[in-house]
PyMOL Python script that loads the backbone (N, CA, C, O; Angstrom):
from pymol import cmd

cmd.read_pdbstr("""\
ATOM      1  N   UNK A   1     107.392 117.301  84.927  1.00  0.00           N
ATOM      2  CA  UNK A   1     108.770 117.392  84.538  1.00  0.00           C
ATOM      3  C   UNK A   1     108.878 117.716  83.049  1.00  0.00           C
ATOM      4  O   UNK A   1     109.792 118.434  82.645  1.00  0.00           O
ATOM      5  N   UNK A   2     107.959 117.200  82.225  1.00  0.00           N
ATOM      6  CA  UNK A   2     107.995 117.464  80.794  1.00  0.00           C
ATOM      7  C   UNK A   2     107.777 118.935  80.486  1.00  0.00           C
ATOM      8  O   UNK A   2     108.304 119.441  79.495  1.00  0.00           O
ATOM      9  N   UNK A   3     107.010 119.630  81.317  1.00  0.00           N
ATOM     10  CA  UNK A   3     106.765 121.046  81.098  1.00  0.00           C
ATOM     11  C   UNK A   3     108.074 121.821  81.227  1.00  0.00           C
ATOM     12  O   UNK A   3     108.352 122.707  80.420  1.00  0.00           O
ATOM     13  N   UNK A   4     108.865 121.496  82.223  1.00  0.00           N
ATOM     14  CA  UNK A   4     110.165 122.145  82.397  1.00  0.00           C
ATOM     15  C   UNK A   4     111.094 121.809  81.236  1.00  0.00           C
ATOM     16  O   UNK A   4     111.826 122.673  80.753  1.00  0.00           O
ATOM     17  N   UNK A   5     111.065 120.574  80.795  1.00  0.00           N
ATOM     18  CA  UNK A   5     111.903 120.171  79.687  1.00  0.00           C
ATOM     19  C   UNK A   5     111.468 120.839  78.390  1.00  0.00           C
ATOM     20  O   UNK A   5     112.313 121.200  77.572  1.00  0.00           O
ATOM     21  N   UNK A   6     110.165 121.008  78.189  1.00  0.00           N
ATOM     22  CA  UNK A   6     109.664 121.669  76.985  1.00  0.00           C
ATOM     23  C   UNK A   6     110.162 123.100  76.907  1.00  0.00           C
ATOM     24  O   UNK A   6     110.474 123.591  75.822  1.00  0.00           O
ATOM     25  N   UNK A   7     110.238 123.773  78.044  1.00  0.00           N
ATOM     26  CA  UNK A   7     110.731 125.152  78.060  1.00  0.00           C
ATOM     27  C   UNK A   7     112.203 125.197  77.642  1.00  0.00           C
ATOM     28  O   UNK A   7     112.607 126.099  76.908  1.00  0.00           O
ATOM     29  N   UNK A   8     113.004 124.236  78.100  1.00  0.00           N
ATOM     30  CA  UNK A   8     114.416 124.181  77.732  1.00  0.00           C
ATOM     31  C   UNK A   8     114.566 123.802  76.264  1.00  0.00           C
ATOM     32  O   UNK A   8     115.398 124.364  75.551  1.00  0.00           O
ATOM     33  N   UNK A   9     113.746 122.835  75.815  1.00  0.00           N
ATOM     34  CA  UNK A   9     113.806 122.398  74.409  1.00  0.00           C
ATOM     35  C   UNK A   9     113.505 123.543  73.452  1.00  0.00           C
ATOM     36  O   UNK A   9     114.103 123.634  72.380  1.00  0.00           O
ATOM     37  N   UNK A  10     112.587 124.410  73.835  1.00  0.00           N
ATOM     38  CA  UNK A  10     112.200 125.525  72.967  1.00  0.00           C
ATOM     39  C   UNK A  10     113.359 126.498  72.771  1.00  0.00           C
ATOM     40  O   UNK A  10     113.421 127.180  71.748  1.00  0.00           O
ATOM     41  N   UNK A  11     114.267 126.572  73.723  1.00  0.00           N
ATOM     42  CA  UNK A  11     115.390 127.512  73.645  1.00  0.00           C
ATOM     43  C   UNK A  11     116.613 126.939  72.936  1.00  0.00           C
ATOM     44  O   UNK A  11     117.573 127.664  72.677  1.00  0.00           O
ATOM     45  N   UNK A  12     116.587 125.649  72.621  1.00  0.00           N
ATOM     46  CA  UNK A  12     117.743 125.026  71.977  1.00  0.00           C
ATOM     47  C   UNK A  12     117.883 125.489  70.531  1.00  0.00           C
ATOM     48  O   UNK A  12     116.883 125.716  69.849  1.00  0.00           O
ATOM     49  N   UNK A  13     119.122 125.627  70.063  1.00  0.00           N
ATOM     50  CA  UNK A  13     119.319 125.975  68.651  1.00  0.00           C
ATOM     51  C   UNK A  13     118.930 124.804  67.746  1.00  0.00           C
ATOM     52  O   UNK A  13     118.880 123.664  68.208  1.00  0.00           O
ATOM     53  N   UNK A  14     118.657 125.064  66.484  1.00  0.00           N
ATOM     54  CA  UNK A  14     118.272 123.982  65.559  1.00  0.00           C
ATOM     55  C   UNK A  14     119.343 122.893  65.498  1.00  0.00           C
ATOM     56  O   UNK A  14     120.540 123.180  65.493  1.00  0.00           O
ATOM     57  N   UNK A  15     118.892 121.648  65.453  1.00  0.00           N
ATOM     58  CA  UNK A  15     119.804 120.523  65.383  1.00  0.00           C
ATOM     59  C   UNK A  15     120.146 119.907  66.729  1.00  0.00           C
ATOM     60  O   UNK A  15     120.783 118.855  66.783  1.00  0.00           O
ATOM     61  N   UNK A  16     119.733 120.548  67.813  1.00  0.00           N
ATOM     62  CA  UNK A  16     119.986 120.010  69.142  1.00  0.00           C
ATOM     63  C   UNK A  16     118.692 119.482  69.728  1.00  0.00           C
ATOM     64  O   UNK A  16     117.610 119.973  69.406  1.00  0.00           O
ATOM     65  N   UNK A  17     118.801 118.480  70.589  1.00  0.00           N
ATOM     66  CA  UNK A  17     117.612 117.924  71.231  1.00  0.00           C
ATOM     67  C   UNK A  17     117.959 117.387  72.612  1.00  0.00           C
ATOM     68  O   UNK A  17     119.113 117.078  72.909  1.00  0.00           O
ATOM     69  N   UNK A  18     116.943 117.286  73.437  1.00  0.00           N
ATOM     70  CA  UNK A  18     117.076 116.715  74.776  1.00  0.00           C
ATOM     71  C   UNK A  18     116.043 115.607  74.883  1.00  0.00           C
ATOM     72  O   UNK A  18     114.868 115.796  74.567  1.00  0.00           O
ATOM     73  N   UNK A  19     116.507 114.439  75.339  1.00  0.00           N
ATOM     74  CA  UNK A  19     115.607 113.299  75.513  1.00  0.00           C
ATOM     75  C   UNK A  19     115.792 112.709  76.896  1.00  0.00           C
ATOM     76  O   UNK A  19     116.846 112.854  77.516  1.00  0.00           O
ATOM     77  N   UNK A  20     114.754 112.042  77.366  1.00  0.00           N
ATOM     78  CA  UNK A  20     114.847 111.351  78.648  1.00  0.00           C
ATOM     79  C   UNK A  20     115.762 110.147  78.488  1.00  0.00           C
ATOM     80  O   UNK A  20     115.760 109.498  77.442  1.00  0.00           O
ATOM     81  N   UNK A  21     116.534 109.849  79.509  1.00  0.00           N
ATOM     82  CA  UNK A  21     117.422 108.699  79.452  1.00  0.00           C
ATOM     83  C   UNK A  21     117.852 108.307  80.849  1.00  0.00           C
ATOM     84  O   UNK A  21     117.372 108.858  81.840  1.00  0.00           O
ATOM     85  N   UNK A  22     118.743 107.369  80.915  1.00  0.00           N
ATOM     86  CA  UNK A  22     119.295 106.953  82.200  1.00  0.00           C
ATOM     87  C   UNK A  22     118.279 106.254  83.068  1.00  0.00           C
ATOM     88  O   UNK A  22     117.477 105.451  82.590  1.00  0.00           O
ATOM     89  N   UNK A  23     118.319 106.563  84.339  1.00  0.00           N
ATOM     90  CA  UNK A  23     117.466 105.866  85.309  1.00  0.00           C
ATOM     91  C   UNK A  23     115.988 106.191  85.103  1.00  0.00           C
ATOM     92  O   UNK A  23     115.131 105.355  85.390  1.00  0.00           O
ATOM     93  N   UNK A  24     115.679 107.381  84.616  1.00  0.00           N
ATOM     94  CA  UNK A  24     114.277 107.735  84.383  1.00  0.00           C
ATOM     95  C   UNK A  24     113.703 106.875  83.265  1.00  0.00           C
ATOM     96  O   UNK A  24     112.581 106.378  83.367  1.00  0.00           O
ATOM     97  N   UNK A  25     114.474 106.704  82.203  1.00  0.00           N
ATOM     98  CA  UNK A  25     114.022 105.878  81.080  1.00  0.00           C
ATOM     99  C   UNK A  25     113.863 104.419  81.515  1.00  0.00           C
ATOM    100  O   UNK A  25     112.864 103.776  81.194  1.00  0.00           O
ATOM    101  N   UNK A  26     114.842 103.908  82.240  1.00  0.00           N
ATOM    102  CA  UNK A  26     114.778 102.525  82.707  1.00  0.00           C
ATOM    103  C   UNK A  26     113.605 102.314  83.656  1.00  0.00           C
ATOM    104  O   UNK A  26     112.926 101.289  83.589  1.00  0.00           O
ATOM    105  N   UNK A  27     113.367 103.268  84.527  1.00  0.00           N
ATOM    106  CA  UNK A  27     112.252 103.168  85.465  1.00  0.00           C
ATOM    107  C   UNK A  27     110.924 103.134  84.723  1.00  0.00           C
ATOM    108  O   UNK A  27     110.024 102.383  85.099  1.00  0.00           O
ATOM    109  N   UNK A  28     110.795 103.934  83.681  1.00  0.00           N
ATOM    110  CA  UNK A  28     109.553 103.936  82.890  1.00  0.00           C
ATOM    111  C   UNK A  28     109.354 102.595  82.193  1.00  0.00           C
ATOM    112  O   UNK A  28     108.240 102.073  82.160  1.00  0.00           O
ATOM    113  N   UNK A  29     110.423 102.034  81.638  1.00  0.00           N
ATOM    114  CA  UNK A  29     110.316 100.730  80.969  1.00  0.00           C
ATOM    115  C   UNK A  29     109.928  99.636  81.965  1.00  0.00           C
ATOM    116  O   UNK A  29     109.056  98.812  81.690  1.00  0.00           O
ATOM    117  N   UNK A  30     110.587  99.642  83.122  1.00  0.00           N
ATOM    118  CA  UNK A  30     110.300  98.625  84.136  1.00  0.00           C
ATOM    119  C   UNK A  30     108.890  98.769  84.682  1.00  0.00           C
ATOM    120  O   UNK A  30     108.225  97.774  84.968  1.00  0.00           O
ATOM    121  N   UNK A  31     108.432 100.014  84.827  1.00  0.00           N
ATOM    122  CA  UNK A  31     107.069 100.245  85.303  1.00  0.00           C
ATOM    123  C   UNK A  31     106.029  99.688  84.345  1.00  0.00           C
ATOM    124  O   UNK A  31     105.012  99.142  84.772  1.00  0.00           O
ATOM    125  N   UNK A  32     106.284  99.825  83.052  1.00  0.00           N
ATOM    126  CA  UNK A  32     105.358  99.272  82.052  1.00  0.00           C
ATOM    127  C   UNK A  32     105.336  97.750  82.111  1.00  0.00           C
ATOM    128  O   UNK A  32     104.280  97.132  81.972  1.00  0.00           O
ATOM    129  N   UNK A  33     106.511  97.145  82.317  1.00  0.00           N
ATOM    130  CA  UNK A  33     106.584  95.682  82.395  1.00  0.00           C
ATOM    131  C   UNK A  33     105.820  95.162  83.612  1.00  0.00           C
ATOM    132  O   UNK A  33     105.128  94.147  83.530  1.00  0.00           O
ATOM    133  N   UNK A  34     105.946  95.853  84.724  1.00  0.00           N
ATOM    134  CA  UNK A  34     105.226  95.444  85.933  1.00  0.00           C
ATOM    135  C   UNK A  34     103.727  95.656  85.744  1.00  0.00           C
ATOM    136  O   UNK A  34     102.921  94.804  86.117  1.00  0.00           O
ATOM    137  N   UNK A  35     103.361  96.785  85.169  1.00  0.00           N
ATOM    138  CA  UNK A  35     101.945  97.101  84.968  1.00  0.00           C
ATOM    139  C   UNK A  35     101.230  96.095  84.082  1.00  0.00           C
ATOM    140  O   UNK A  35     100.017  95.916  84.194  1.00  0.00           O
ATOM    141  N   UNK A  36     101.981  95.434  83.195  1.00  0.00           N
ATOM    142  CA  UNK A  36     101.364  94.456  82.300  1.00  0.00           C
ATOM    143  C   UNK A  36     100.908  93.206  83.043  1.00  0.00           C
ATOM    144  O   UNK A  36      99.937  92.571  82.629  1.00  0.00           O
ATOM    145  N   UNK A  37     101.578  92.840  84.120  1.00  0.00           N
ATOM    146  CA  UNK A  37     101.228  91.603  84.829  1.00  0.00           C
ATOM    147  C   UNK A  37     100.403  91.844  86.097  1.00  0.00           C
ATOM    148  O   UNK A  37      99.954  90.886  86.725  1.00  0.00           O
ATOM    149  N   UNK A  38     100.201  93.088  86.475  1.00  0.00           N
ATOM    150  CA  UNK A  38      99.461  93.379  87.711  1.00  0.00           C
ATOM    151  C   UNK A  38      98.031  92.826  87.680  1.00  0.00           C
ATOM    152  O   UNK A  38      97.614  92.226  88.671  1.00  0.00           O
ATOM    153  N   UNK A  39      97.252  92.993  86.591  1.00  0.00           N
ATOM    154  CA  UNK A  39      95.886  92.427  86.614  1.00  0.00           C
ATOM    155  C   UNK A  39      95.872  90.915  86.817  1.00  0.00           C
ATOM    156  O   UNK A  39      95.058  90.393  87.579  1.00  0.00           O
ATOM    157  N   UNK A  40      96.768  90.222  86.141  1.00  0.00           N
ATOM    158  CA  UNK A  40      96.839  88.762  86.301  1.00  0.00           C
ATOM    159  C   UNK A  40      97.239  88.399  87.727  1.00  0.00           C
ATOM    160  O   UNK A  40      96.709  87.449  88.304  1.00  0.00           O
ATOM    161  N   UNK A  41      98.167  89.152  88.288  1.00  0.00           N
ATOM    162  CA  UNK A  41      98.614  88.901  89.652  1.00  0.00           C
ATOM    163  C   UNK A  41      97.460  89.108  90.647  1.00  0.00           C
ATOM    164  O   UNK A  41      97.287  88.318  91.574  1.00  0.00           O
ATOM    165  N   UNK A  42      96.680  90.166  90.449  1.00  0.00           N
ATOM    166  CA  UNK A  42      95.553  90.428  91.350  1.00  0.00           C
ATOM    167  C   UNK A  42      94.515  89.316  91.300  1.00  0.00           C
ATOM    168  O   UNK A  42      93.981  88.912  92.333  1.00  0.00           O
ATOM    169  N   UNK A  43      94.230  88.826  90.106  1.00  0.00           N
ATOM    170  CA  UNK A  43      93.284  87.708  89.976  1.00  0.00           C
ATOM    171  C   UNK A  43      93.827  86.487  90.704  1.00  0.00           C
ATOM    172  O   UNK A  43      93.084  85.795  91.400  1.00  0.00           O
ATOM    173  N   UNK A  44      95.112  86.224  90.548  1.00  0.00           N
ATOM    174  CA  UNK A  44      95.724  85.082  91.228  1.00  0.00           C
ATOM    175  C   UNK A  44      95.682  85.213  92.739  1.00  0.00           C
ATOM    176  O   UNK A  44      95.372  84.251  93.441  1.00  0.00           O
ATOM    177  N   UNK A  45      95.993  86.406  93.245  1.00  0.00           N
ATOM    178  CA  UNK A  45      95.987  86.627  94.696  1.00  0.00           C
ATOM    179  C   UNK A  45      94.583  86.460  95.259  1.00  0.00           C
ATOM    180  O   UNK A  45      94.392  85.798  96.279  1.00  0.00           O
ATOM    181  N   UNK A  46      93.612  87.054  94.602  1.00  0.00           N
ATOM    182  CA  UNK A  46      92.222  86.948  95.079  1.00  0.00           C
ATOM    183  C   UNK A  46      91.750  85.501  95.036  1.00  0.00           C
ATOM    184  O   UNK A  46      91.074  85.036  95.954  1.00  0.00           O
ATOM    185  N   UNK A  47      92.106  84.790  93.973  1.00  0.00           N
ATOM    186  CA  UNK A  47      91.723  83.373  93.875  1.00  0.00           C
ATOM    187  C   UNK A  47      92.351  82.556  95.005  1.00  0.00           C
ATOM    188  O   UNK A  47      91.679  81.742  95.639  1.00  0.00           O
ATOM    189  N   UNK A  48      93.633  82.777  95.250  1.00  0.00           N
ATOM    190  CA  UNK A  48      94.292  82.041  96.337  1.00  0.00           C
ATOM    191  C   UNK A  48      93.697  82.381  97.701  1.00  0.00           C
ATOM    192  O   UNK A  48      93.543  81.501  98.547  1.00  0.00           O
ATOM    193  N   UNK A  49      93.362  83.655  97.918  1.00  0.00           N
ATOM    194  CA  UNK A  49      92.716  84.032  99.188  1.00  0.00           C
ATOM    195  C   UNK A  49      91.371  83.331  99.348  1.00  0.00           C
ATOM    196  O   UNK A  49      91.042  82.851 100.433  1.00  0.00           O
ATOM    197  N   UNK A  50      90.598  83.274  98.273  1.00  0.00           N
ATOM    198  CA  UNK A  50      89.294  82.622  98.356  1.00  0.00           C
ATOM    199  C   UNK A  50      89.437  81.128  98.639  1.00  0.00           C
ATOM    200  O   UNK A  50      88.643  80.554  99.384  1.00  0.00           O
ATOM    201  N   UNK A  51      90.452  80.503  98.041  1.00  0.00           N
ATOM    202  CA  UNK A  51      90.691  79.078  98.280  1.00  0.00           C
ATOM    203  C   UNK A  51      91.139  78.838  99.725  1.00  0.00           C
ATOM    204  O   UNK A  51      90.651  77.921 100.386  1.00  0.00           O
ATOM    205  N   UNK A  52      92.066  79.665 100.211  1.00  0.00           N
ATOM    206  CA  UNK A  52      92.589  79.468 101.559  1.00  0.00           C
ATOM    207  C   UNK A  52      91.562  79.797 102.634  1.00  0.00           C
ATOM    208  O   UNK A  52      91.436  79.070 103.619  1.00  0.00           O
ATOM    209  N   UNK A  53      90.827  80.892 102.447  1.00  0.00           N
ATOM    210  CA  UNK A  53      89.890  81.328 103.485  1.00  0.00           C
ATOM    211  C   UNK A  53      88.531  80.659 103.376  1.00  0.00           C
ATOM    212  O   UNK A  53      87.750  80.691 104.327  1.00  0.00           O
ATOM    213  N   UNK A  54      88.238  80.058 102.242  1.00  0.00           N
ATOM    214  CA  UNK A  54      86.990  79.333 101.998  1.00  0.00           C
ATOM    215  C   UNK A  54      85.753  80.189 102.275  1.00  0.00           C
ATOM    216  O   UNK A  54      84.719  79.686 102.715  1.00  0.00           O
ATOM    217  N   UNK A  55      85.878  81.477 102.014  1.00  0.00           N
ATOM    218  CA  UNK A  55      84.749  82.377 102.247  1.00  0.00           C
ATOM    219  C   UNK A  55      84.980  83.677 101.484  1.00  0.00           C
ATOM    220  O   UNK A  55      86.057  84.270 101.544  1.00  0.00           O
ATOM    221  N   UNK A  56      83.958  84.100 100.775  1.00  0.00           N
ATOM    222  CA  UNK A  56      84.066  85.365 100.043  1.00  0.00           C
ATOM    223  C   UNK A  56      84.095  86.530 101.018  1.00  0.00           C
ATOM    224  O   UNK A  56      84.819  87.501 100.798  1.00  0.00           O
ATOM    225  N   UNK A  57      83.315  86.450 102.096  1.00  0.00           N
ATOM    226  CA  UNK A  57      83.280  87.561 103.059  1.00  0.00           C
ATOM    227  C   UNK A  57      84.632  87.742 103.757  1.00  0.00           C
ATOM    228  O   UNK A  57      85.061  88.873 103.985  1.00  0.00           O
ATOM    229  N   UNK A  58      85.298  86.652 104.092  1.00  0.00           N
ATOM    230  CA  UNK A  58      86.628  86.761 104.711  1.00  0.00           C
ATOM    231  C   UNK A  58      87.641  87.356 103.719  1.00  0.00           C
ATOM    232  O   UNK A  58      88.498  88.159 104.087  1.00  0.00           O
ATOM    233  N   UNK A  59      87.515  86.942 102.471  1.00  0.00           N
ATOM    234  CA  UNK A  59      88.394  87.486 101.431  1.00  0.00           C
ATOM    235  C   UNK A  59      88.191  88.985 101.295  1.00  0.00           C
ATOM    236  O   UNK A  59      89.159  89.734 101.163  1.00  0.00           O
ATOM    237  N   UNK A  60      86.948  89.426 101.326  1.00  0.00           N
ATOM    238  CA  UNK A  60      86.649  90.856 101.226  1.00  0.00           C
ATOM    239  C   UNK A  60      87.233  91.605 102.425  1.00  0.00           C
ATOM    240  O   UNK A  60      87.769  92.701 102.265  1.00  0.00           O
ATOM    241  N   UNK A  61      87.137  91.034 103.602  1.00  0.00           N
ATOM    242  CA  UNK A  61      87.702  91.672 104.798  1.00  0.00           C
ATOM    243  C   UNK A  61      89.217  91.834 104.648  1.00  0.00           C
ATOM    244  O   UNK A  61      89.763  92.894 104.954  1.00  0.00           O
ATOM    245  N   UNK A  62      89.890  90.788 104.178  1.00  0.00           N
ATOM    246  CA  UNK A  62      91.342  90.864 103.970  1.00  0.00           C
ATOM    247  C   UNK A  62      91.673  91.943 102.952  1.00  0.00           C
ATOM    248  O   UNK A  62      92.596  92.730 103.158  1.00  0.00           O
ATOM    249  N   UNK A  63      90.929  91.984 101.859  1.00  0.00           N
ATOM    250  CA  UNK A  63      91.198  92.967 100.813  1.00  0.00           C
ATOM    251  C   UNK A  63      90.894  94.392 101.274  1.00  0.00           C
ATOM    252  O   UNK A  63      91.538  95.339 100.821  1.00  0.00           O
ATOM    253  N   UNK A  64      89.926  94.551 102.162  1.00  0.00           N
ATOM    254  CA  UNK A  64      89.614  95.893 102.666  1.00  0.00           C
ATOM    255  C   UNK A  64      90.645  96.388 103.679  1.00  0.00           C
ATOM    256  O   UNK A  64      90.833  97.595 103.828  1.00  0.00           O
ATOM    257  N   UNK A  65      91.307  95.477 104.370  1.00  0.00           N
ATOM    258  CA  UNK A  65      92.331  95.906 105.323  1.00  0.00           C
ATOM    259  C   UNK A  65      93.704  96.062 104.660  1.00  0.00           C
ATOM    260  O   UNK A  65      94.597  96.691 105.228  1.00  0.00           O
ATOM    261  N   UNK A  66      93.873  95.503 103.487  1.00  0.00           N
ATOM    262  CA  UNK A  66      95.162  95.569 102.793  1.00  0.00           C
ATOM    263  C   UNK A  66      95.644  96.997 102.532  1.00  0.00           C
ATOM    264  O   UNK A  66      96.841  97.247 102.673  1.00  0.00           O
ATOM    265  N   UNK A  67      94.779  97.952 102.161  1.00  0.00           N
ATOM    266  CA  UNK A  67      95.278  99.315 101.927  1.00  0.00           C
ATOM    267  C   UNK A  67      95.930  99.967 103.141  1.00  0.00           C
ATOM    268  O   UNK A  67      96.649 100.955 102.993  1.00  0.00           O
ATOM    269  N   UNK A  68      95.695  99.439 104.326  1.00  0.00           N
ATOM    270  CA  UNK A  68      96.357  99.984 105.511  1.00  0.00           C
ATOM    271  C   UNK A  68      97.876  99.818 105.406  1.00  0.00           C
ATOM    272  O   UNK A  68      98.634 100.573 106.014  1.00  0.00           O
ATOM    273  N   UNK A  69      98.301  98.842 104.643  1.00  0.00           N
ATOM    274  CA  UNK A  69      99.730  98.653 104.414  1.00  0.00           C
ATOM    275  C   UNK A  69     100.350  99.824 103.670  1.00  0.00           C
ATOM    276  O   UNK A  69     101.541 100.096 103.822  1.00  0.00           O
ATOM    277  N   UNK A  70      99.551 100.519 102.866  1.00  0.00           N
ATOM    278  CA  UNK A  70     100.055 101.696 102.149  1.00  0.00           C
ATOM    279  C   UNK A  70     100.495 102.783 103.119  1.00  0.00           C
ATOM    280  O   UNK A  70     101.443 103.521 102.852  1.00  0.00           O
ATOM    281  N   UNK A  71      99.804 102.874 104.238  1.00  0.00           N
ATOM    282  CA  UNK A  71     100.192 103.849 105.259  1.00  0.00           C
ATOM    283  C   UNK A  71     101.588 103.510 105.785  1.00  0.00           C
ATOM    284  O   UNK A  71     102.429 104.394 105.949  1.00  0.00           O
ATOM    285  N   UNK A  72     101.825 102.237 106.044  1.00  0.00           N
ATOM    286  CA  UNK A  72     103.132 101.805 106.521  1.00  0.00           C
ATOM    287  C   UNK A  72     104.227 102.047 105.490  1.00  0.00           C
ATOM    288  O   UNK A  72     105.332 102.462 105.840  1.00  0.00           O
ATOM    289  N   UNK A  73     103.922 101.787 104.217  1.00  0.00           N
ATOM    290  CA  UNK A  73     104.901 102.031 103.157  1.00  0.00           C
ATOM    291  C   UNK A  73     105.241 103.509 103.087  1.00  0.00           C
ATOM    292  O   UNK A  73     106.415 103.876 103.025  1.00  0.00           O
ATOM    293  N   UNK A  74     104.226 104.356 103.098  1.00  0.00           N
ATOM    294  CA  UNK A  74     104.449 105.806 103.010  1.00  0.00           C
ATOM    295  C   UNK A  74     105.259 106.303 104.203  1.00  0.00           C
ATOM    296  O   UNK A  74     106.186 107.096 104.036  1.00  0.00           O
ATOM    297  N   UNK A  75     104.918 105.842 105.399  1.00  0.00           N
ATOM    298  CA  UNK A  75     105.661 106.260 106.591  1.00  0.00           C
ATOM    299  C   UNK A  75     107.118 105.799 106.548  1.00  0.00           C
ATOM    300  O   UNK A  75     108.024 106.559 106.889  1.00  0.00           O
ATOM    301  N   UNK A  76     107.337 104.558 106.130  1.00  0.00           N
ATOM    302  CA  UNK A  76     108.710 104.043 106.064  1.00  0.00           C
ATOM    303  C   UNK A  76     109.540 104.839 105.064  1.00  0.00           C
ATOM    304  O   UNK A  76     110.696 105.161 105.337  1.00  0.00           O
ATOM    305  N   UNK A  77     108.964 105.158 103.913  1.00  0.00           N
ATOM    306  CA  UNK A  77     109.700 105.937 102.915  1.00  0.00           C
ATOM    307  C   UNK A  77     109.993 107.343 103.428  1.00  0.00           C
ATOM    308  O   UNK A  77     111.059 107.896 103.156  1.00  0.00           O
ATOM    309  N   UNK A  78     109.054 107.918 104.165  1.00  0.00           N
ATOM    310  CA  UNK A  78     109.276 109.258 104.714  1.00  0.00           C
ATOM    311  C   UNK A  78     110.311 109.250 105.833  1.00  0.00           C
ATOM    312  O   UNK A  78     111.188 110.112 105.879  1.00  0.00           O
ATOM    313  N   UNK A  79     110.207 108.278 106.732  1.00  0.00           N
ATOM    314  CA  UNK A  79     111.127 108.212 107.870  1.00  0.00           C
ATOM    315  C   UNK A  79     112.569 108.015 107.395  1.00  0.00           C
ATOM    316  O   UNK A  79     113.489 108.669 107.887  1.00  0.00           O
ATOM    317  N   UNK A  80     112.752 107.117 106.443  1.00  0.00           N
ATOM    318  CA  UNK A  80     114.100 106.829 105.962  1.00  0.00           C
ATOM    319  C   UNK A  80     114.517 107.729 104.806  1.00  0.00           C
ATOM    320  O   UNK A  80     115.609 107.575 104.259  1.00  0.00           O
ATOM    321  N   UNK A  81     113.662 108.654 104.437  1.00  0.00           N
ATOM    322  CA  UNK A  81     113.914 109.621 103.362  1.00  0.00           C
ATOM    323  C   UNK A  81     114.381 108.931 102.085  1.00  0.00           C
ATOM    324  O   UNK A  81     115.389 109.305 101.484  1.00  0.00           O
ATOM    325  N   UNK A  82     113.624 107.918 101.691  1.00  0.00           N
ATOM    326  CA  UNK A  82     113.923 107.148 100.497  1.00  0.00           C
ATOM    327  C   UNK A  82     112.895 107.514  99.434  1.00  0.00           C
ATOM    328  O   UNK A  82     111.702 107.559  99.736  1.00  0.00           O
ATOM    329  N   UNK A  83     113.315 107.775  98.210  1.00  0.00           N
ATOM    330  CA  UNK A  83     112.344 108.095  97.163  1.00  0.00           C
ATOM    331  C   UNK A  83     111.550 106.865  96.753  1.00  0.00           C
ATOM    332  O   UNK A  83     111.996 105.732  96.933  1.00  0.00           O
ATOM    333  N   UNK A  84     110.377 107.100  96.203  1.00  0.00           N
ATOM    334  CA  UNK A  84     109.545 106.005  95.713  1.00  0.00           C
ATOM    335  C   UNK A  84     110.071 105.612  94.344  1.00  0.00           C
ATOM    336  O   UNK A  84     109.542 106.041  93.318  1.00  0.00           O
ATOM    337  N   UNK A  85     111.113 104.794  94.332  1.00  0.00           N
ATOM    338  CA  UNK A  85     111.771 104.382  93.102  1.00  0.00           C
ATOM    339  C   UNK A  85     111.290 103.024  92.640  1.00  0.00           C
ATOM    340  O   UNK A  85     110.243 102.534  93.061  1.00  0.00           O
ATOM    341  N   UNK A  86     112.083 102.427  91.760  1.00  0.00           N
ATOM    342  CA  UNK A  86     111.703 101.155  91.161  1.00  0.00           C
ATOM    343  C   UNK A  86     111.573 100.048  92.197  1.00  0.00           C
ATOM    344  O   UNK A  86     110.628  99.261  92.144  1.00  0.00           O
ATOM    345  N   UNK A  87     112.501  99.975  93.131  1.00  0.00           N
ATOM    346  CA  UNK A  87     112.483  98.887  94.122  1.00  0.00           C
ATOM    347  C   UNK A  87     111.237  98.998  95.005  1.00  0.00           C
ATOM    348  O   UNK A  87     110.581  97.993  95.278  1.00  0.00           O
ATOM    349  N   UNK A  88     110.909 100.207  95.449  1.00  0.00           N
ATOM    350  CA  UNK A  88     109.704 100.385  96.262  1.00  0.00           C
ATOM    351  C   UNK A  88     108.461 100.070  95.439  1.00  0.00           C
ATOM    352  O   UNK A  88     107.515  99.471  95.950  1.00  0.00           O
ATOM    353  N   UNK A  89     108.454 100.467  94.178  1.00  0.00           N
ATOM    354  CA  UNK A  89     107.322 100.173  93.300  1.00  0.00           C
ATOM    355  C   UNK A  89     107.191  98.668  93.091  1.00  0.00           C
ATOM    356  O   UNK A  89     106.080  98.137  93.098  1.00  0.00           O
ATOM    357  N   UNK A  90     108.297  97.986  92.907  1.00  0.00           N
ATOM    358  CA  UNK A  90     108.278  96.544  92.732  1.00  0.00           C
ATOM    359  C   UNK A  90     107.733  95.849  93.974  1.00  0.00           C
ATOM    360  O   UNK A  90     106.900  94.949  93.874  1.00  0.00           O
ATOM    361  N   UNK A  91     108.207  96.268  95.140  1.00  0.00           N
ATOM    362  CA  UNK A  91     107.733  95.678  96.393  1.00  0.00           C
ATOM    363  C   UNK A  91     106.256  95.926  96.594  1.00  0.00           C
ATOM    364  O   UNK A  91     105.524  95.033  97.021  1.00  0.00           O
ATOM    365  N   UNK A  92     105.816  97.125  96.293  1.00  0.00           N
ATOM    366  CA  UNK A  92     104.411  97.471  96.481  1.00  0.00           C
ATOM    367  C   UNK A  92     103.524  96.759  95.473  1.00  0.00           C
ATOM    368  O   UNK A  92     102.401  96.377  95.801  1.00  0.00           O
ATOM    369  N   UNK A  93     104.011  96.575  94.255  1.00  0.00           N
ATOM    370  CA  UNK A  93     103.186  95.911  93.244  1.00  0.00           C
ATOM    371  C   UNK A  93     103.045  94.422  93.535  1.00  0.00           C
ATOM    372  O   UNK A  93     102.064  93.804  93.121  1.00  0.00           O
ATOM    373  N   UNK A  94     104.005  93.841  94.238  1.00  0.00           N
ATOM    374  CA  UNK A  94     103.907  92.422  94.618  1.00  0.00           C
ATOM    375  C   UNK A  94     103.054  92.238  95.866  1.00  0.00           C
ATOM    376  O   UNK A  94     102.626  91.125  96.172  1.00  0.00           O
ATOM    377  N   UNK A  95     102.813  93.304  96.570  1.00  0.00           N
ATOM    378  CA  UNK A  95     102.058  93.252  97.805  1.00  0.00           C
ATOM    379  C   UNK A  95     100.584  93.166  97.462  1.00  0.00           C
ATOM    380  O   UNK A  95     100.190  93.879  96.539  1.00  0.00           O
ATOM    381  N   UNK A  96      99.733  92.392  98.081  1.00  0.00           N
ATOM    382  CA  UNK A  96      99.891  91.627  99.304  1.00  0.00           C
ATOM    383  C   UNK A  96     100.256  90.177  99.081  1.00  0.00           C
ATOM    384  O   UNK A  96      99.986  89.340  99.942  1.00  0.00           O
ATOM    385  N   UNK A  97     100.856  89.859  97.962  1.00  0.00           N
ATOM    386  CA  UNK A  97     101.175  88.457  97.639  1.00  0.00           C
ATOM    387  C   UNK A  97     102.201  87.878  98.592  1.00  0.00           C
ATOM    388  O   UNK A  97     102.578  86.714  98.461  1.00  0.00           O
TER     389      UNK A  97
END
""", "prot")
cmd.dss("prot")
cmd.show_as("cartoon", "prot")
cmd.util.cbc("prot")
cmd.orient("prot")
């Protein structure tokens, strides 16, 4: 998207500018906030799985089957023609918690 914007920016007269804003800007800010806590969340989820399942091998099996949920997320977004926006990103980043 920046490549298209750069082409438009180059044609602007001096003193004018175009900047990202609105929902795109907010989505980028929210994405950074979520990304900051994802590593801590993953450590917590893995620790809780190990405590509950009392086995590293069972935990590994659960973690290896978890990506199958991505198929369901992708299909649901396609079927309902919903963009992968902030809410879907938030739900996916909390998953499999």
